[in-house]
Steps between C-alpha positions, in 0.01 A plus 500: 500500500331359196659480163348654191406159357296422810335842499405476131303184569280663765178682415470877495271503803754305702777733384302807602426360844866399543602852394276656765638268768860579402432873512361462852808302603723769352317770695551302821871461428537870419314592821741286703798668339362851543428450870856388557432144600726246333310308230438129546670418173703784342501347152125445494426853381715454191336167416152648541583789267634264234195275521269802469691607189470151351125489559455848349702392196281195445176696548613770257609254231170313534300820460703603194441163337126534556497840326661360187 
C-alpha cells in the first residue's frame, strides 16, 4: 500500500497503469471469493480498494487543477 505522498510524486501515466493493475487484482480477488475458495490474503481486497480510491482522488485533483 502506498501513501498519498508517494502517489502524488508519480506521473499520471504511471498512476493510470497502476490503477489498471489494481483493478485486475481486485477482479481476481472477487472471483476467488465468489467461487467459494478461501482468498490468499483476506485483507488484501480492502487494501486494494483503498489504494484505488487514493489513485482516483489524485487523478481527479490533478485534472481539476489543469482546468483552472
